mmCIF file of the N, C-alpha and C atoms, coordinates in Angstrom:
data_MODEL
# 
_entry.id   MODEL 
# 
loop_
_atom_site.group_PDB 
_atom_site.id 
_atom_site.type_symbol 
_atom_site.label_atom_id 
_atom_site.label_alt_id 
_atom_site.label_comp_id 
_atom_site.label_asym_id 
_atom_site.label_entity_id 
_atom_site.label_seq_id 
_atom_site.pdbx_PDB_ins_code 
_atom_site.Cartn_x 
_atom_site.Cartn_y 
_atom_site.Cartn_z 
_atom_site.occupancy 
_atom_site.B_iso_or_equiv 
_atom_site.pdbx_formal_charge 
_atom_site.auth_seq_id 
_atom_site.auth_comp_id 
_atom_site.auth_asym_id 
_atom_site.auth_atom_id 
_atom_site.pdbx_PDB_model_num 
ATOM 1   N N  . MET A 1 1  ? -51.458 65.104 24.381 1.00 0.00 ? 1  MET A N  1 
ATOM 2   C CA . MET A 1 1  ? -51.476 63.755 24.934 1.00 0.00 ? 1  MET A CA 1 
ATOM 3   C C  . MET A 1 1  ? -52.443 62.910 24.103 1.00 0.00 ? 1  MET A C  1 
ATOM 4   N N  . THR A 1 2  ? -51.981 61.728 23.725 1.00 0.00 ? 2  THR A N  1 
ATOM 5   C CA . THR A 1 2  ? -52.825 60.833 22.940 1.00 0.00 ? 2  THR A CA 1 
ATOM 6   C C  . THR A 1 2  ? -53.874 60.175 23.832 1.00 0.00 ? 2  THR A C  1 
ATOM 7   N N  . GLN A 1 3  ? -54.852 59.536 23.191 1.00 0.00 ? 3  GLN A N  1 
ATOM 8   C CA . GLN A 1 3  ? -55.879 58.841 23.966 1.00 0.00 ? 3  GLN A CA 1 
ATOM 9   C C  . GLN A 1 3  ? -55.255 57.708 24.787 1.00 0.00 ? 3  GLN A C  1 
ATOM 10  N N  . ALA A 1 4  ? -54.312 56.991 24.195 1.00 0.00 ? 4  ALA A N  1 
ATOM 11  C CA . ALA A 1 4  ? -53.651 55.899 24.910 1.00 0.00 ? 4  ALA A CA 1 
ATOM 12  C C  . ALA A 1 4  ? -52.897 56.429 26.130 1.00 0.00 ? 4  ALA A C  1 
ATOM 13  N N  . GLU A 1 5  ? -52.224 57.559 25.970 1.00 0.00 ? 5  GLU A N  1 
ATOM 14  C CA . GLU A 1 5  ? -51.501 58.161 27.095 1.00 0.00 ? 5  GLU A CA 1 
ATOM 15  C C  . GLU A 1 5  ? -52.471 58.624 28.180 1.00 0.00 ? 5  GLU A C  1 
ATOM 16  N N  . SER A 1 6  ? -53.618 59.137 27.772 1.00 0.00 ? 6  SER A N  1 
ATOM 17  C CA . SER A 1 6  ? -54.629 59.576 28.740 1.00 0.00 ? 6  SER A CA 1 
ATOM 18  C C  . SER A 1 6  ? -55.167 58.394 29.542 1.00 0.00 ? 6  SER A C  1 
ATOM 19  N N  . VAL A 1 7  ? -55.454 57.314 28.846 1.00 0.00 ? 7  VAL A N  1 
ATOM 20  C CA . VAL A 1 7  ? -55.949 56.110 29.529 1.00 0.00 ? 7  VAL A CA 1 
ATOM 21  C C  . VAL A 1 7  ? -54.889 55.577 30.484 1.00 0.00 ? 7  VAL A C  1 
ATOM 22  N N  . ALA A 1 8  ? -53.647 55.543 30.029 1.00 0.00 ? 8  ALA A N  1 
ATOM 23  C CA . ALA A 1 8  ? -52.554 55.069 30.877 1.00 0.00 ? 8  ALA A CA 1 
ATOM 24  C C  . ALA A 1 8  ? -52.425 55.941 32.122 1.00 0.00 ? 8  ALA A C  1 
ATOM 25  N N  . GLU A 1 9  ? -52.578 57.238 31.954 1.00 0.00 ? 9  GLU A N  1 
ATOM 26  C CA . GLU A 1 9  ? -52.485 58.163 33.089 1.00 0.00 ? 9  GLU A CA 1 
ATOM 27  C C  . GLU A 1 9  ? -53.594 57.897 34.103 1.00 0.00 ? 9  GLU A C  1 
ATOM 28  N N  . VAL A 1 10 ? -54.806 57.628 33.619 1.00 0.00 ? 10 VAL A N  1 
ATOM 29  C CA . VAL A 1 10 ? -55.927 57.322 34.522 1.00 0.00 ? 10 VAL A CA 1 
ATOM 30  C C  . VAL A 1 10 ? -55.629 56.050 35.313 1.00 0.00 ? 10 VAL A C  1 
ATOM 31  N N  . PHE A 1 11 ? -55.147 55.024 34.615 1.00 0.00 ? 11 PHE A N  1 
ATOM 32  C CA . PHE A 1 11 ? -54.833 53.762 35.298 1.00 0.00 ? 11 PHE A CA 1 
ATOM 33  C C  . PHE A 1 11 ? -53.706 53.940 36.312 1.00 0.00 ? 11 PHE A C  1 
ATOM 34  N N  . MET A 1 12 ? -52.672 54.693 35.955 1.00 0.00 ? 12 MET A N  1 
ATOM 35  C CA . MET A 1 12 ? -51.562 54.919 36.883 1.00 0.00 ? 12 MET A CA 1 
ATOM 36  C C  . MET A 1 12 ? -52.034 55.688 38.116 1.00 0.00 ? 12 MET A C  1 
ATOM 37  N N  . THR A 1 13 ? -52.863 56.687 37.905 1.00 0.00 ? 13 THR A N  1 
ATOM 38  C CA . THR A 1 13 ? -53.389 57.460 39.035 1.00 0.00 ? 13 THR A CA 1 
ATOM 39  C C  . THR A 1 13 ? -54.207 56.564 39.945 1.00 0.00 ? 13 THR A C  1 
ATOM 40  N N  . ALA A 1 14 ? -55.053 55.730 39.356 1.00 0.00 ? 14 ALA A N  1 
ATOM 41  C CA . ALA A 1 14 ? -55.868 54.812 40.156 1.00 0.00 ? 14 ALA A CA 1 
ATOM 42  C C  . ALA A 1 14 ? -54.996 53.810 40.899 1.00 0.00 ? 14 ALA A C  1 
ATOM 43  N N  . LEU A 1 15 ? -53.981 53.281 40.241 1.00 0.00 ? 15 LEU A N  1 
ATOM 44  C CA . LEU A 1 15 ? -53.088 52.315 40.880 1.00 0.00 ? 15 LEU A CA 1 
ATOM 45  C C  . LEU A 1 15 ? -52.340 52.946 42.047 1.00 0.00 ? 15 LEU A C  1 
ATOM 46  N N  . LYS A 1 16 ? -51.841 54.156 41.839 1.00 0.00 ? 16 LYS A N  1 
ATOM 47  C CA . LYS A 1 16 ? -51.114 54.849 42.898 1.00 0.00 ? 16 LYS A CA 1 
ATOM 48  C C  . LYS A 1 16 ? -52.010 55.209 44.082 1.00 0.00 ? 16 LYS A C  1 
ATOM 49  N N  . ALA A 1 17 ? -53.298 55.380 43.818 1.00 0.00 ? 17 ALA A N  1 
ATOM 50  C CA . ALA A 1 17 ? -54.234 55.757 44.873 1.00 0.00 ? 17 ALA A CA 1 
ATOM 51  C C  . ALA A 1 17 ? -54.623 54.579 45.767 1.00 0.00 ? 17 ALA A C  1 
ATOM 52  N N  . LEU A 1 18 ? -54.367 53.362 45.293 1.00 0.00 ? 18 LEU A N  1 
ATOM 53  C CA . LEU A 1 18 ? -54.709 52.182 46.093 1.00 0.00 ? 18 LEU A CA 1 
ATOM 54  C C  . LEU A 1 18 ? -53.805 52.073 47.323 1.00 0.00 ? 18 LEU A C  1 
ATOM 55  N N  . PRO A 1 19 ? -54.328 51.500 48.375 1.00 0.00 ? 19 PRO A N  1 
ATOM 56  C CA . PRO A 1 19 ? -53.452 51.191 49.517 1.00 0.00 ? 19 PRO A CA 1 
ATOM 57  C C  . PRO A 1 19 ? -52.365 50.203 49.058 1.00 0.00 ? 19 PRO A C  1 
ATOM 58  N N  . LYS A 1 20 ? -51.221 50.232 49.720 1.00 0.00 ? 20 LYS A N  1 
ATOM 59  C CA . LYS A 1 20 ? -50.073 49.413 49.302 1.00 0.00 ? 20 LYS A CA 1 
ATOM 60  C C  . LYS A 1 20 ? -50.441 47.946 49.129 1.00 0.00 ? 20 LYS A C  1 
ATOM 61  N N  . ARG A 1 21 ? -51.188 47.388 50.030 1.00 0.00 ? 21 ARG A N  1 
ATOM 62  C CA . ARG A 1 21 ? -51.540 45.966 49.962 1.00 0.00 ? 21 ARG A CA 1 
ATOM 63  C C  . ARG A 1 21 ? -52.322 45.651 48.678 1.00 0.00 ? 21 ARG A C  1 
ATOM 64  N N  . GLU A 1 22 ? -53.280 46.492 48.337 1.00 0.00 ? 22 GLU A N  1 
ATOM 65  C CA . GLU A 1 22 ? -54.072 46.279 47.126 1.00 0.00 ? 22 GLU A CA 1 
ATOM 66  C C  . GLU A 1 22 ? -53.243 46.537 45.869 1.00 0.00 ? 22 GLU A C  1 
ATOM 67  N N  . ARG A 1 23 ? -52.401 47.561 45.912 1.00 0.00 ? 23 ARG A N  1 
ATOM 68  C CA . ARG A 1 23 ? -51.526 47.859 44.768 1.00 0.00 ? 23 ARG A CA 1 
ATOM 69  C C  . ARG A 1 23 ? -50.589 46.682 44.519 1.00 0.00 ? 23 ARG A C  1 
ATOM 70  N N  . ASP A 1 24 ? -50.011 46.146 45.585 1.00 0.00 ? 24 ASP A N  1 
ATOM 71  C CA . ASP A 1 24 ? -49.120 44.990 45.448 1.00 0.00 ? 24 ASP A CA 1 
ATOM 72  C C  . ASP A 1 24 ? -49.858 43.794 44.858 1.00 0.00 ? 24 ASP A C  1 
ATOM 73  N N  . ALA A 1 25 ? -51.115 43.594 45.256 1.00 0.00 ? 25 ALA A N  1 
ATOM 74  C CA . ALA A 1 25 ? -51.904 42.469 44.729 1.00 0.00 ? 25 ALA A CA 1 
ATOM 75  C C  . ALA A 1 25 ? -52.109 42.625 43.225 1.00 0.00 ? 25 ALA A C  1 
ATOM 76  N N  . VAL A 1 26 ? -52.368 43.821 42.777 1.00 0.00 ? 26 VAL A N  1 
ATOM 77  C CA . VAL A 1 26 ? -52.539 44.069 41.337 1.00 0.00 ? 26 VAL A CA 1 
ATOM 78  C C  . VAL A 1 26 ? -51.226 43.793 40.607 1.00 0.00 ? 26 VAL A C  1 
ATOM 79  N N  . LEU A 1 27 ? -50.121 44.302 41.135 1.00 0.00 ? 27 LEU A N  1 
ATOM 80  C CA . LEU A 1 27 ? -48.828 44.114 40.485 1.00 0.00 ? 27 LEU A CA 1 
ATOM 81  C C  . LEU A 1 27 ? -48.418 42.646 40.441 1.00 0.00 ? 27 LEU A C  1 
ATOM 82  N N  . VAL A 1 28 ? -48.730 41.905 41.490 1.00 0.00 ? 28 VAL A N  1 
ATOM 83  C CA . VAL A 1 28 ? -48.414 40.472 41.505 1.00 0.00 ? 28 VAL A CA 1 
ATOM 84  C C  . VAL A 1 28 ? -49.214 39.755 40.425 1.00 0.00 ? 28 VAL A C  1 
ATOM 85  N N  . ARG A 1 29 ? -50.470 40.109 40.270 1.00 0.00 ? 29 ARG A N  1 
ATOM 86  C CA . ARG A 1 29 ? -51.288 39.466 39.223 1.00 0.00 ? 29 ARG A CA 1 
ATOM 87  C C  . ARG A 1 29 ? -50.759 39.782 37.836 1.00 0.00 ? 29 ARG A C  1 
ATOM 88  N N  . ILE A 1 30 ? -50.315 41.012 37.642 1.00 0.00 ? 30 ILE A N  1 
ATOM 89  C CA . ILE A 1 30 ? -49.735 41.381 36.348 1.00 0.00 ? 30 ILE A CA 1 
ATOM 90  C C  . ILE A 1 30 ? -48.459 40.568 36.110 1.00 0.00 ? 30 ILE A C  1 
ATOM 91  N N  . ALA A 1 31 ? -47.619 40.457 37.126 1.00 0.00 ? 31 ALA A N  1 
ATOM 92  C CA . ALA A 1 31 ? -46.354 39.724 36.998 1.00 0.00 ? 31 ALA A CA 1 
ATOM 93  C C  . ALA A 1 31 ? -46.586 38.238 36.744 1.00 0.00 ? 31 ALA A C  1 
ATOM 94  N N  . ARG A 1 32 ? -47.664 37.688 37.286 1.00 0.00 ? 32 ARG A N  1 
ATOM 95  C CA . ARG A 1 32 ? -47.944 36.263 37.106 1.00 0.00 ? 32 ARG A CA 1 
ATOM 96  C C  . ARG A 1 32 ? -48.543 35.949 35.742 1.00 0.00 ? 32 ARG A C  1 
ATOM 97  N N  . ASP A 1 33 ? -49.090 36.940 35.092 1.00 0.00 ? 33 ASP A N  1 
ATOM 98  C CA . ASP A 1 33 ? -49.664 36.751 33.760 1.00 0.00 ? 33 ASP A CA 1 
ATOM 99  C C  . ASP A 1 33 ? -48.510 36.738 32.760 1.00 0.00 ? 33 ASP A C  1 
ATOM 100 N N  . ARG A 1 34 ? -48.251 35.596 32.147 1.00 0.00 ? 34 ARG A N  1 
ATOM 101 C CA . ARG A 1 34 ? -47.068 35.450 31.289 1.00 0.00 ? 34 ARG A CA 1 
ATOM 102 C C  . ARG A 1 34 ? -47.012 36.466 30.158 1.00 0.00 ? 34 ARG A C  1 
ATOM 103 N N  . ALA A 1 35 ? -48.123 36.675 29.503 1.00 0.00 ? 35 ALA A N  1 
ATOM 104 C CA . ALA A 1 35 ? -48.135 37.603 28.369 1.00 0.00 ? 35 ALA A CA 1 
ATOM 105 C C  . ALA A 1 35 ? -47.847 39.029 28.840 1.00 0.00 ? 35 ALA A C  1 
ATOM 106 N N  . MET A 1 36 ? -48.465 39.434 29.943 1.00 0.00 ? 36 MET A N  1 
ATOM 107 C CA . MET A 1 36 ? -48.231 40.786 30.449 1.00 0.00 ? 36 MET A CA 1 
ATOM 108 C C  . MET A 1 36 ? -46.808 40.943 30.970 1.00 0.00 ? 36 MET A C  1 
ATOM 109 N N  . ALA A 1 37 ? -46.298 39.918 31.615 1.00 0.00 ? 37 ALA A N  1 
ATOM 110 C CA . ALA A 1 37 ? -44.924 39.978 32.125 1.00 0.00 ? 37 ALA A CA 1 
ATOM 111 C C  . ALA A 1 37 ? -43.941 40.119 30.969 1.00 0.00 ? 37 ALA A C  1 
ATOM 112 N N  . ARG A 1 38 ? -44.175 39.368 29.875 1.00 0.00 ? 38 ARG A N  1 
ATOM 113 C CA . ARG A 1 38 ? -43.331 39.477 28.689 1.00 0.00 ? 38 ARG A CA 1 
ATOM 114 C C  . ARG A 1 38 ? -43.407 40.875 28.090 1.00 0.00 ? 38 ARG A C  1 
ATOM 115 N N  . ASP A 1 39 ? -44.626 41.398 28.016 1.00 0.00 ? 39 ASP A N  1 
ATOM 116 C CA . ASP A 1 39 ? -44.803 42.752 27.479 1.00 0.00 ? 39 ASP A CA 1 
ATOM 117 C C  . ASP A 1 39 ? -44.050 43.775 28.324 1.00 0.00 ? 39 ASP A C  1 
ATOM 118 N N  . LEU A 1 40 ? -44.115 43.629 29.634 1.00 0.00 ? 40 LEU A N  1 
ATOM 119 C CA . LEU A 1 40 ? -43.408 44.561 30.521 1.00 0.00 ? 40 LEU A CA 1 
ATOM 120 C C  . LEU A 1 40 ? -41.896 44.474 30.325 1.00 0.00 ? 40 LEU A C  1 
ATOM 121 N N  . LEU A 1 41 ? -41.385 43.265 30.179 1.00 0.00 ? 41 LEU A N  1 
ATOM 122 C CA . LEU A 1 41 ? -39.950 43.092 29.943 1.00 0.00 ? 41 LEU A CA 1 
ATOM 123 C C  . LEU A 1 41 ? -39.539 43.708 28.604 1.00 0.00 ? 41 LEU A C  1 
ATOM 124 N N  . ASP A 1 42 ? -40.377 43.520 27.591 1.00 0.00 ? 42 ASP A N  1 
ATOM 125 C CA . ASP A 1 42 ? -40.096 44.114 26.281 1.00 0.00 ? 42 ASP A CA 1 
ATOM 126 C C  . ASP A 1 42 ? -40.074 45.639 26.377 1.00 0.00 ? 42 ASP A C  1 
ATOM 127 N N  . LEU A 1 43 ? -41.070 46.202 27.053 1.00 0.00 ? 43 LEU A N  1 
ATOM 128 C CA . LEU A 1 43 ? -41.142 47.657 27.190 1.00 0.00 ? 43 LEU A CA 1 
ATOM 129 C C  . LEU A 1 43 ? -39.964 48.204 27.993 1.00 0.00 ? 43 LEU A C  1 
ATOM 130 N N  . ALA A 1 44 ? -39.539 47.468 29.009 1.00 0.00 ? 44 ALA A N  1 
ATOM 131 C CA . ALA A 1 44 ? -38.386 47.902 29.800 1.00 0.00 ? 44 ALA A CA 1 
ATOM 132 C C  . ALA A 1 44 ? -37.119 47.886 28.940 1.00 0.00 ? 44 ALA A C  1 
ATOM 133 N N  . ALA A 1 45 ? -36.960 46.853 28.115 1.00 0.00 ? 45 ALA A N  1 
ATOM 134 C CA . ALA A 1 45 ? -35.787 46.771 27.235 1.00 0.00 ? 45 ALA A CA 1 
ATOM 135 C C  . ALA A 1 45 ? -35.798 47.915 26.226 1.00 0.00 ? 45 ALA A C  1 
ATOM 136 N N  . ILE A 1 46 ? -36.961 48.207 25.675 1.00 0.00 ? 46 ILE A N  1 
ATOM 137 C CA . ILE A 1 46 ? -37.073 49.313 24.713 1.00 0.00 ? 46 ILE A CA 1 
ATOM 138 C C  . ILE A 1 46 ? -36.709 50.630 25.375 1.00 0.00 ? 46 ILE A C  1 
ATOM 139 N N  . ALA A 1 47 ? -37.239 50.863 26.564 1.00 0.00 ? 47 ALA A N  1 
ATOM 140 C CA . ALA A 1 47 ? -36.951 52.117 27.273 1.00 0.00 ? 47 ALA A CA 1 
ATOM 141 C C  . ALA A 1 47 ? -35.463 52.238 27.579 1.00 0.00 ? 47 ALA A C  1 
ATOM 142 N N  . GLU A 1 48 ? -34.844 51.131 27.960 1.00 0.00 ? 48 GLU A N  1 
ATOM 143 C CA . GLU A 1 48 ? -33.423 51.133 28.289 1.00 0.00 ? 48 GLU A CA 1 
ATOM 144 C C  . GLU A 1 48 ? -32.568 51.393 27.049 1.00 0.00 ? 48 GLU A C  1 
ATOM 145 N N  . ARG A 1 49 ? -32.974 50.839 25.921 1.00 0.00 ? 49 ARG A N  1 
ATOM 146 C CA . ARG A 1 49 ? -32.174 50.957 24.699 1.00 0.00 ? 49 ARG A CA 1 
ATOM 147 C C  . ARG A 1 49 ? -32.417 52.253 23.935 1.00 0.00 ? 49 ARG A C  1 
ATOM 148 N N  . ARG A 1 50 ? -33.448 52.985 24.312 1.00 0.00 ? 50 ARG A N  1 
ATOM 149 C CA . ARG A 1 50 ? -33.750 54.232 23.599 1.00 0.00 ? 50 ARG A CA 1 
ATOM 150 C C  . ARG A 1 50 ? -32.610 55.231 23.647 1.00 0.00 ? 50 ARG A C  1 
ATOM 151 N N  . VAL A 1 51 ? -31.806 55.154 24.680 1.00 0.00 ? 51 VAL A N  1 
ATOM 152 C CA . VAL A 1 51 ? -30.696 56.103 24.822 1.00 0.00 ? 51 VAL A CA 1 
ATOM 153 C C  . VAL A 1 51 ? -29.461 55.666 24.045 1.00 0.00 ? 51 VAL A C  1 
ATOM 154 N N  . GLN A 1 52 ? -29.475 54.445 23.530 1.00 0.00 ? 52 GLN A N  1 
ATOM 155 C CA . GLN A 1 52 ? -28.343 53.951 22.760 1.00 0.00 ? 52 GLN A CA 1 
ATOM 156 C C  . GLN A 1 52 ? -28.349 54.586 21.364 1.00 0.00 ? 52 GLN A C  1 
ATOM 157 N N  . PRO A 1 53 ? -27.158 54.778 20.804 1.00 0.00 ? 53 PRO A N  1 
ATOM 158 C CA . PRO A 1 53 ? -27.107 55.346 19.455 1.00 0.00 ? 53 PRO A CA 1 
ATOM 159 C C  . PRO A 1 53 ? -27.726 54.383 18.440 1.00 0.00 ? 53 PRO A C  1 
ATOM 160 N N  . SER A 1 54 ? -28.278 54.939 17.389 1.00 0.00 ? 54 SER A N  1 
ATOM 161 C CA . SER A 1 54 ? -28.870 54.112 16.346 1.00 0.00 ? 54 SER A CA 1 
ATOM 162 C C  . SER A 1 54 ? -28.069 54.271 15.058 1.00 0.00 ? 54 SER A C  1 
ATOM 163 N N  . ARG A 1 55 ? -28.384 53.410 14.100 1.00 0.00 ? 55 ARG A N  1 
ATOM 164 C CA . ARG A 1 55 ? -27.729 53.509 12.795 1.00 0.00 ? 55 ARG A CA 1 
ATOM 165 C C  . ARG A 1 55 ? -28.732 53.078 11.739 1.00 0.00 ? 55 ARG A C  1 
ATOM 166 N N  . PRO A 1 56 ? -28.506 53.490 10.514 1.00 0.00 ? 56 PRO A N  1 
ATOM 167 C CA . PRO A 1 56 ? -29.426 53.112 9.432  1.00 0.00 ? 56 PRO A CA 1 
ATOM 168 C C  . PRO A 1 56 ? -29.446 51.598 9.225  1.00 0.00 ? 56 PRO A C  1 
ATOM 169 N N  . PHE A 1 57 ? -30.612 51.080 8.884  1.00 0.00 ? 57 PHE A N  1 
ATOM 170 C CA . PHE A 1 57 ? -30.782 49.650 8.669  1.00 0.00 ? 57 PHE A CA 1 
ATOM 171 C C  . PHE A 1 57 ? -29.886 49.142 7.544  1.00 0.00 ? 57 PHE A C  1 
ATOM 172 N N  . ARG A 1 58 ? -29.728 49.936 6.497  1.00 0.00 ? 58 ARG A N  1 
ATOM 173 C CA . ARG A 1 58 ? -28.855 49.536 5.377  1.00 0.00 ? 58 ARG A CA 1 
ATOM 174 C C  . ARG A 1 58 ? -27.413 49.351 5.853  1.00 0.00 ? 58 ARG A C  1 
ATOM 175 N N  . GLU A 1 59 ? -26.989 50.211 6.753  1.00 0.00 ? 59 GLU A N  1 
ATOM 176 C CA . GLU A 1 59 ? -25.631 50.086 7.313  1.00 0.00 ? 59 GLU A CA 1 
ATOM 177 C C  . GLU A 1 59 ? -25.492 48.783 8.086  1.00 0.00 ? 59 GLU A C  1 
ATOM 178 N N  . TYR A 1 60 ? -26.509 48.440 8.866  1.00 0.00 ? 60 TYR A N  1 
ATOM 179 C CA . TYR A 1 60 ? -26.516 47.178 9.612  1.00 0.00 ? 60 TYR A CA 1 
ATOM 180 C C  . TYR A 1 60 ? -26.420 45.988 8.653  1.00 0.00 ? 60 TYR A C  1 
ATOM 181 N N  . LEU A 1 61 ? -27.224 46.021 7.586  1.00 0.00 ? 61 LEU A N  1 
ATOM 182 C CA . LEU A 1 61 ? -27.213 44.910 6.625  1.00 0.00 ? 61 LEU A CA 1 
ATOM 183 C C  . LEU A 1 61 ? -25.856 44.789 5.944  1.00 0.00 ? 61 LEU A C  1 
ATOM 184 N N  . ALA A 1 62 ? -25.237 45.927 5.599  1.00 0.00 ? 62 ALA A N  1 
ATOM 185 C CA . ALA A 1 62 ? -23.925 45.894 4.961  1.00 0.00 ? 62 ALA A CA 1 
ATOM 186 C C  . ALA A 1 62 ? -22.892 45.283 5.915  1.00 0.00 ? 62 ALA A C  1 
ATOM 187 N N  . GLN A 1 63 ? -22.937 45.648 7.162  1.00 0.00 ? 63 GLN A N  1 
ATOM 188 C CA . GLN A 1 63 ? -21.997 45.096 8.139  1.00 0.00 ? 63 GLN A CA 1 
ATOM 189 C C  . GLN A 1 63 ? -22.233 43.604 8.313  1.00 0.00 ? 63 GLN A C  1 
ATOM 190 N N  . LYS A 1 64 ? -23.478 43.199 8.369  1.00 0.00 ? 64 LYS A N  1 
ATOM 191 C CA . LYS A 1 64 ? -23.808 41.791 8.529  1.00 0.00 ? 64 LYS A CA 1 
ATOM 192 C C  . LYS A 1 64 ? -23.293 40.987 7.336  1.00 0.00 ? 64 LYS A C  1 
ATOM 193 N N  . LYS A 1 65 ? -23.432 41.558 6.138  1.00 0.00 ? 65 LYS A N  1 
ATOM 194 C CA . LYS A 1 65 ? -22.965 40.895 4.924  1.00 0.00 ? 65 LYS A CA 1 
ATOM 195 C C  . LYS A 1 65 ? -21.442 40.752 4.940  1.00 0.00 ? 65 LYS A C  1 
ATOM 196 N N  . ARG A 1 66 ? -20.746 41.813 5.380  1.00 0.00 ? 66 ARG A N  1 
ATOM 197 C CA . ARG A 1 66 ? -19.267 41.771 5.471  1.00 0.00 ? 66 ARG A CA 1 
ATOM 198 C C  . ARG A 1 66 ? -18.815 40.690 6.453  1.00 0.00 ? 66 ARG A C  1 
ATOM 199 N N  . LYS A 1 67 ? -19.514 40.591 7.576  1.00 0.00 ? 67 LYS A N  1 
ATOM 200 C CA . LYS A 1 67 ? -19.133 39.593 8.600  1.00 0.00 ? 67 LYS A CA 1 
ATOM 201 C C  . LYS A 1 67 ? -19.378 38.165 8.116  1.00 0.00 ? 67 LYS A C  1 
ATOM 202 N N  . ALA A 1 68 ? -20.359 37.987 7.253  1.00 0.00 ? 68 ALA A N  1 
ATOM 203 C CA . ALA A 1 68 ? -20.712 36.645 6.769  1.00 0.00 ? 68 ALA A CA 1 
ATOM 204 C C  . ALA A 1 68 ? -19.657 36.096 5.807  1.00 0.00 ? 68 ALA A C  1 
ATOM 205 N N  . ARG A 1 69 ? -18.861 36.955 5.231  1.00 0.00 ? 69 ARG A N  1 
ATOM 206 C CA . ARG A 1 69 ? -17.854 36.522 4.256  1.00 0.00 ? 69 ARG A CA 1 
ATOM 207 C C  . ARG A 1 69 ? -16.734 35.793 4.880  1.00 0.00 ? 69 ARG A C  1 
# 
């Protein structure tokens, strides 16, 4: 486990240990913070797309070039 993963685990454990009312207050503050909300949306999109098949970048560029013609 990396240091970042360890820190994240500590924060998650602490968040889960809070009573529901306090946990909800923390989550609402995170959601209201525009930068954090954007980061969460980005991370959710990445997690969702991780299961999608990938292809080499050169292949993508070649296809893009063909479509532009």
